[in-house]
C-alpha positions, 0 to 999 in steps of 0.5 A, spaced: 494 353 447 495 349 443 495 342 445 494 334 444 491 331 451 491 323 453 488 319 458 493 314 463 486 309 465 490 306 471 490 311 474 485 317 471 490 322 469 489 327 464 496 329 461 497 335 456 502 335 451 502 343 448 505 344 441 504 352 440 502 358 444 501 365 443 497 371 447 490 372 447 486 376 451 490 381 457 496 378 455 495 380 447 493 388 450 500 387 454 504 386 448 501 390 444 502 396 450 509 394 451 511 395 443 508 402 442 510 405 449 517 402 447 516 406 439 514 412 442 519 413 447 524 412 441 521 417 437 521 421 443 514 423 444 515 421 452 520 427 452 520 432 458 523 437 453 516 438 450 512 438 456 507 444 456 507 448 463 500 449 465 496 455 465 497 459 472 491 461 473 487 457 467 481 461 465 477 456 461 478 449 462 476 443 456 474 436 458 475 430 453 470 425 457 464 421 457 458 426 458 454 420 461 460 417 465 463 418 472 469 422 471 465 428 468 461 428 474 467 428 479 470 434 474 465 438 474 464 437 482 470 438 484 471 445 479 465 448 482 467 446 489 474 450 489 472 456 483 465 456 481 466 462 477 472 458 473 468 457 465 469 449 463 467 447 456 465 440 454 467 435 448 463 429 449 466 423 446 465 416 447 472 413 451 470 406 450 469 401 444 472 401 436 469 408 436 472 412 441 479 413 440 477 416 433 473 420 437 478 423 442 482 425 437 476 429 433 475 433 439 482 434 441 483 437 434 476 441 435 479 444 441 484 446 438 481 449 433 476 453 436 480 455 442 476 456 446 480 454 453 487 453 455 488 447 458 485 440 457 483 434 460 482 427 457 480 421 460 475 418 464 473 413 470 476 406 471 476 399 468 479 393 466 484 394 461 481 392 455 476 399 458 481 403 458 484 401 451 483 407 448 487 411 451 493 406 449 491 407 441 497 411 437 492 415 434 490 418 441 497 418 443 499 423 437 494 428 438 495 429 445 503 430 443 500 435 437 496 439 441 496 446 442 493 446 448 496 443 454 493 437 455 491 433 463 490 425 462 486 422 467 485 416 465 482 411 471 485 411 478 491 411 480 494 404 478 492 405 472 498 408 467 495 409 460 500 411 454 496 417 453 499 418 461 506 418 459 505 423 453 500 428 455 503 434 459 502 432 466 498 425 469 492 426 474 492 420 478 484 421 477 479 425 473 477 429 481 485 430 481 485 432 474 481 438 476 483 439 482 491 441 479 488 446 473 483 450 478 484 455 484 482 454 490 477 460 491 478 459 499 484 460 500 485 465 495 479 469 499 483 468 506 489 471 501 484 477 500 482 478 507 490 476 510 492 482 506 486 487 507 488 486 514 495 488 513 493 494 508 488 497 514 494 496 520 499 498 516 494 505 513 493 506 521 500 506 523 501 511 517 494 516 519 496 516 527 503 518 524 500 524 520 496 526 525 502 526 530 506 529 526 499 535 524 498 536 532 506 538 532 506 542 526 500 546 529 504 547 536 509 551 533 504 555 529 500 556 534 507 559 538 509 563 532 503 566 532 503 574 531 499 574 537 502 571 542 508 575 540 505 581 541 502 578 548 510 577 550 512 584 547 506 586 552 509 583 557 516 585 556 512 593 556 509 592 562 516 590 566 519 596 563 513 600 566 514 597 573 521 599 573 522 604 571 516 607 576 519 603 582 526 607 579 522 614 580 519 612 587 526 611 589 529 617 587 524 622 590 524 617 596 532 618 597 531 626 596 526 626 601 531 622 605 536 627 605 531 634 606 529 631 612 536 630 615 538 637 612 532 640 616 534 636 622 542 638 621 539 646 622 534 645 627 541 643 631 545 648 629 539 655 630 543 661 630 539 665 625 544 668 621 546 660 620 538 658 619 538 665 614 544 662 610 541 655 610 534 657 608 539 660 602 542 654 602 536 650 602 533 653 597 539 653 592 538 646 593 532 646 593 532 648 585 538 644 584 534 638 585 528 639 583 532 641 576 535 635 577 529 631 579 525 635 572 532 633 568 532 625 570 524 625 569 524 627 562 531 623 561 526 618 563 520 619 559 524 621 553 527 613 554 521 611 556 517 613 550 523 611 545 522 604 548 514 604 547 515 607 539 521 602 538 516 597 540 510 599 536 514 599 531 516 593 531 510 589 533 506 586 527 499 589 529 502 596 527 504 594 520 497 591 519 495 598 522 498 601 517 494 599 511 498 591 510 496 585 511 500 578 511 497 572 507 498 565 509 497 558 505 494 553 507 501 549 510 501 555 514 507 558 510 508 566 509 506 567 502 511 573 498 512 570 491 506 568 486 510 562 485 508 559 492 501 559 489 496 555 485 489 557 482 484 554 486 488 553 492 485 557 499 489 563 502 487 567 509 489 574 509 490 577 517 487 584 517 488 590 522 480 587 525 481 580 522 482 575 518 480 574 510 479 566 507 480 566 500 479 563 493 485 563 487 482 565 481 488 567 477 496 569 478 499 574 474 507 575 475 510 582 475 516 582 470 522 586 472 524 591 467 532 589 466 536 597 465 540 598 459 547 598 460 550 604 456 
């Protein structure tokens, strides 16, 4: 302020008459800030369409800040806590003073040239407007805008807003918050992995239980269809037929004996000698006919019984095995009929008359069918 000072002596008052004023200190810096902000905004450097997405997840983080500042310590502390395996490359630079803007620009350009990381954190700790002024420099703003690597600005505290914040792809209120943004929470990832593992284990247990239940059902069905069980059922049927035949013969003999007793009683009651003689002759004839009838019936019964036994033996799987045949099954229990049902290396089970043979398939040789020519 340029002014003239006068003194009113009776009261001892000073009076200042201002001739001119011009900005200085923070007022001058604020004016420059607003002018640069309006200029860059008009050029489109703040437009959302130019914002590059951050990598998810980040494989390497570059940090552009002072190597002795608290901001670097906060960033490294957060990254170590959240994701200790995440690589970090530090591009040390001044963040305050006349040389700071140029060093920040060169650090951004160097990071892009090396292309070692896939996201950059550019920032510093808190301070006054003059302390943060390097991040209101036009050169820094244009370097951030031109960076091919996404840039996260982290300047000062949450209330500090710089030109770099408007140009960056993402603004973080503090350096610690920037580290949170670019890193993964390893503990949360571990919890997610554990949860996924538990779900997989439950699904596997359920699947194995179903497979076990299904195997038990199939095993039971195979046991029910086993040739030995079929033979046992047929043997039981044969025994029942034998019992029925024996019972029928016994009843027939019993009825014949009863009839003979009745005839004998009648003869004894009539007792005249001629009748006795005739009766004896008649009895002999009847006995002969009865014996012949019994012989014929017994022969027919034995023949039917022999035919039934022969038929049962013919359909018995063990009879087939006794004739030199065998039954081969695959590992799933299915009876093999064709060579295409098996592959080399599979295990087979062969049933013979007196036991089983376990064998491994070494080679498969199909038999070619001959085609008859039609003349």
